[in-house]
Phi, psi and omega in degrees: 000152177208150176280129180292129181271332183263108181270003183277352186243041181297137173224170190291350178265356183294138175270152178242142167238120177254103181258091191256183177255235178271121185228147178298135185298312185293324177296318180288329176298315177297322178294316177304312183296323179293313180295325176301318180294323179293319179295319179296330180270008181058033176262358183201147176278184179305143183229136177239132178241122178244131184192181168239158174242150165297165182313125178203144176245139180228158176236130177273195188290341177264034188298146176215112183299339179291347177280352174268111190265342185249125179294151180094349177270127177247098182288153176269125180271127184227176189267006181285167173289165179089190182232241187282139172208170180236140170236144179188181180305142180088354177252126176277113175262130178230125179254137183242114172254093191239129177279098184292329179298316180295329180275344184069036182232169171245179186292328176298317177300318181296315178303315182294324177296316180295315178302316182298320179296320180291315181299318179297317179296314181298324180300329179293342177257009179079016178261116181270116185235165177214157179264147173231156179237183177064228186291349181242028184305127179159195174243132187236147171246107191056240180253028178240137185266120181258342181215125175266144181228130177206113180255160166237156177236128173225122188069226179266000192237161182263169165208175190067194186168245190230156167235106184255120186277111177261296178231030183301142171285099186293342179295338180294337177288345181291346177281351183221173166254096186301116184050038174083005183248167178296142179296343181292347179285342188282141176220178181216169177300313182295325177295320181288323184273337183072024179204163180286151177232160181276107183304313184298320179296316178297315179302316181292324177296317180290321178302314178299317180296318179296317180297321179293316180298323181272000179057039175272107187263339179218133183208162175252130183247138176232143186248008173200158176296321179298321179295317178295318180299314181299315179295316182298314182293315184293338180251004178061043188261340179064040183279350181241148174291163184305321185293344178257005179282000000 
């Protein structure tokens, strides 16, 4: 796989990697939905977004307000699978806008591909993990959940994705019952290793793993919304929703 150096020759099959920093949840939600529509219309190739969010709680389609344990929290209701979860600093959030029809896969296949990439990376640090599906979908270390997974499908393509705990403040999960379970099930890489890890290094390892699993061999990478906006506007591509123009 390689990052495309020449951005002047964009075509509708090109894949995008947005390797961002800390981004507002609702802004990125709007961007995901917009990119999903472009992928469904074959105006864009598969797209992966890697980032962190400021503290935010969300509820998926199996939502249960009783899973919000702390008053004053207003969770954002979204179309992904699962129920209550938390995103915040130290957690690598990765969104996958993938055309499953073009890949000849279903969402279960995609989940398993993502799980395999995470499990392979963790193994390099001596962390033995396994994937689970159905009500416990995610990546687990023994009986502790290190990565939550929840996709949505619109058209032929996905949106939403994973929250992988690297150096996450696990106490933030105490405000909810993550996917209906006790917050005590949640863990992180740093919790498992008992030492700090390099967030950027982990992110780059997972990015490489995800691209390999999806067989994305050439892609265009942008490292900020402003960079993507400038490129989109100068080339008349419409890669951003109106609210981000």
